[in-house]
N, C-alpha and C positions, 0 to 999 in steps of 0.2 A: 628773495622768498615771497610767493605770492599764492593766494588761496582762493580755489576756483569754487563757484557753486552752481548747481544748475539748475535754481529756483529761477522760475520765470515771474519775479514779484516786480512790478513798476513802482514807481514813485506814488500815484495815487492811492494803492493798495497799502503802503507802508504808512502812508499819513492817516490813511481810515483805521488802522490798527492802534496806531499811537493816540489816537484821538478818543478810541475805546478804553485804552488802557489809562490814560489821563484821567477819565470821565469816571471811571472804574474807582480811580484812587480817591479823586475828589468826593465820591458818594460814600466811601468808607470813612473817610475823615470826618463828615458832616454827621454820619451815622453815630461814630465814635463822640464826637463833641455833645451831640442832643442828648444822648442815652447817659453818658458820664455824668452831664449835670444834672438830668433828673435824678438821679440816683443817690446825688448828694443830699443830705439833710443838714439844714440849718438848725444849729443847737443854741437855744435861748439860754442866756444866764439865768441863775435862780433869782427870782423877784420877790423883794420885800422881805429880805434876810433882817431876822429881828431875834433880840435874846427873848426867850420863854422864861426862862428862871436863871438864878445865879444864887450861889451858896458857896460855901468855904471850898475853895479850891476846885469848884466845878462850874461850867456852864452850860445852858443847853440853847439851841436857837431852834426857830423853825422859819420856814418859807413858802411860798405859794407851789403849788403842785404844779409841775411844767406842763405845757400844752405842746403837742406834737409828736416826735419820734423818739422822746427820751426814754432811757431805761433805768438809770441810776444817776446817783450823784456821788461826787468825789470831795471830801473834807479834809483839811488837815490843819496844823498850827505851826506857828514860828514864836519861839519865846525871844522876845528882843533883846534880854540882856545879854545871852549868850548866843544869839542865832541859831539855837537847837531847833531843827526842823522835825516834828514828828512823823510818822510813815502816813502814806496816804490811804484813807479808808473810805471803803463804799458803804453809802447809804441808799437803802431802796425805797424811803419814804422820804419825805420833806421836813424832816427833824433829825436833830443828832444831838448829843450831848458829849463833852469832854469832861473828864475827872481827873483826880489825881494831879492837877497842876499845882506848881508853885506859886508863890506871890509873885507879882510883877505883870507887865506890860505883854500883851500877846497880839498878834495878828492871826486872824481866823480866815481860812481861805475856803471858797464854795465854788463848785463849778458841775455843769450837767454834761453827763454823757449821753450820748445819742448815736447807737451803732457803733462806728467806727471813728466819730468826732465828738471832740470837745467844745464845750463854751469858753467864751472868756471867763476870767475868774473874779469873783468879787472878793474884796478883800475888807475885813471890818477889824478895827482895833479896841481891844477892851482891856481894863485892868482886872486881874484875879487878886482876889485877897484870902487869907485863910484865917 
């Protein structure tokens, strides 16, 4: 079985078309790579996280306002005695309070949200007393 074609295209024309196709594909890849990297936002970790107050069963933290494209912060804690993990809360300012905590050791977690990405997480361990 054979297929016949009435096209009168020589090898030079085929090579020319293939070069144009390859060049167009490379140009598209470069375009995607350049613009995809430009749209990514680097999300800085919360800086200078520190205890602003501590009372019976509660603790409050402050940190520096973020610079750049951050929108909010995510905070949560883990109670080390039983590995209880709180739900992640959203904070729109650079401070937060945790209340209703039982006595014990805790790890408090802080990270910055920038558009579709999040920063690395800062972990601070503190003792809570009632």
